[in-house]
C-alpha positions, 0 to 999 in steps of 0.5 A, a space after each residue: 739870299 738864304 733865310 735864317 733858320 731855327 737852327 741859326 738862333 738861340 731857342 733855349 728857354 724861349 717861347 717859340 710860336 711855330 706856324 705849322 701846316 696841320 691841314 690834314 684830312 679827317 674821317 667822319 669820326 674826326 680821326 686823322 687819316 693822312 699823317 704826312 703833314 704831321 710827320 713833316 713837322 716833327 723835325 722842327 718840333 723835336 729840335 725845339 723841345 730837345 733844346 728846351 724851348 717852350 713850344 706854341 704850335 698854331 695852324 689852320 684846319 679846313 675852311 671854317 671862314 671865320 666861324 667855330 666849326 666843331 668838326 674842324 677843331 684841332 683836338 684830333 691833331 693834338 692826339 695824333 701829334 702826341 702819339 707821333 712825338 711820344 710826349 703830351 701836346 696840350 690843345 687849347 680851346 682858343 688861339 688868343 686871349 687871357 686863357 691862352 696867355 695864362 697857359 703860355 706863362 705856365 709852360 716849362 722848357 720842352 712843353 708843347 701846346 697847340 692853339 685852336 684852329 686859327 681860322 676860327 677867328 675872322 681876323 686871321 685871313 684878313 691879316 689883321 694887325 691887332 690879331 697878329 699882335 695878339 699872337 705875337 705877344 705869346 712868344 719871343 720868336 716866330 718860326 714859320 714851318 708851314 710851306 703849304 700856307 706860305 703863299 697866304 698873307 695871313 696873320 699867322 703866316 706873315 703878320 706876326 713877323 712884323 712883331 717878332 724875330 722870324 725864321 724858317 723851320 726845318 721843313 720850310 728850309 728843305 722845301 726852299 732848298 729843293 724848289 730853288 735848286 729846280 728853279 735857279 740851279 737845275 742839272 740839265 736836261 731839265 723837264 717840267 710836267 704840268 697837269 691839272 684841270 685848268 690853264 687859268 690856274 697855271 698860266 704864270 707857271 707855264 710862262 715862267 717855265 717855258 724860259 727855264 726848262 728844256 722840256 715842258 710836258 703838258 697833260 691833264 684837263 688843261 691840255 684840252 685847251 691846248 688841243 683846241 688851240 691846235 685845231 682838234 675837236 675835244 668832244 665834251 672835255 673840260 676846257 677853257 675856250 676863252 684861253 685858247 688864244 693864250 694857249 696858242 700864243 704859248 705854243 708859238 712862243 715854244 716854237 720861236 723864242 722859248 727855251 723849252 720844247 713843249 710836248 702835248 698828248 698825242 693820244 688820250 683816254 676818252 670816256 662817255 661819263 666821268 665815273 667808275 665803270 664808264 665806257 672808255 677807249 684810247 684814241 688819237 687826239 685827232 679822233 676824239 668822238 663828239 660828246 666824249 670826254 678826255 679823262 687821261 693821257 694815252 699809252 703813246 703819250 705815256 711812252 713819249 713823256 717817259 722817254 723825256 723823263 729818262 734822259 733828264 737830270 732834273 724833273 719837276 711835276 705838278 698836277 695829275 694827267 687825268 681824273 686820277 681819283 678814278 682808278 681806271 683813269 689814273 693810269 697816265 698819272 701813275 705812269 708819270 710817277 713810275 717813270 720818275 721813280 725809275 730815274 736817278 735824276 733830281 725828282 721833285 713833286 709839287 704837292 697837292 694832287 701830284 703828292 697824293 698820286 705818288 703816295 697812292 702809288 707807294 712811290 713817294 719814298 723814291 722821289 728826291 722831294 715831295 712838297 707839302 704845299 700844292 699852291 705854294 709850290 706852284 706859286 714858287 715855280 711861277 716865280 712869285 715871292 711868297 708872303 710867308 717866306 718874304 717876311 723871314 729874316 735873311 742870313 748875313 
């Protein structure tokens, strides 16, 4: 069933606790260097202040592990939000306690405060009931707009929903709409492109998608384990030898009982070292030299993947095709982004490194949807029920 959204409930005059994902990168001076997640949160925040809600924003930043870490305070986020919204966002020095409660009591309709990094409190990641109740006491309504943290069963993502009416924000609604379209009602042919480093991270999603998609294209470091399962030597490439049997089983399933046709690289870029300027060459997967490492898909693989993308009506992508942080090894990843940008299919980029790659290539605005949640989108594609979504109220 569809979830109730913030636009389905009365918010005027109410104290609204909004869980956002403001886990943004900061430079050495503490300045926000990528505002993508902040921009994604603006529609919900603007709607609430225009409707006269009293807004209490809460998020984590980094991994402070339950301790106060000065460089992970939310002050830079508050400053950047104030600039983007064109109105003040007051940042508090705590996320619960008497000072926070007093600040909330003083809020007028349309006012916005941002709580301190919620992960400074060790009870957050434990989904501690007392801590969740302390957060819930601040508000009349809970809005979860943090898709990037929806797969975490923490106090501020799921716990507070035990004590407050809980609905979805605009960003969360859009994320669910697009991912649900891909998983449950795609236009066909439907292709999924899966990359990244490890098979272990993506066993579930590959298994699920084998029965849902028409084509499953596999690249990145995780493809090396499949190449081993095919009997190829892979030099010193990243791989998971203990998962070769599982990769072999997946390939057999693709040949026999699965819906999907599984496509693996036929050529790759190999390098003597994983660093800029390293000696590199393109070889067939049968000819990977001893001691060399696979760092990207090769041109024939790029062409084969592009041909599949061009004939599909829905394309979902999660995970880079190589070591895309190094420009000379990012050609395959960029080729996937360009192939998706060139089609009029429904194109969905599943957050994380894939989202970074399309932004880096300047192609994000040519995708139908770029997810703000890497881990969350992956678990959704795997068919898992996300705690931060399961706790929200259903529409009648």
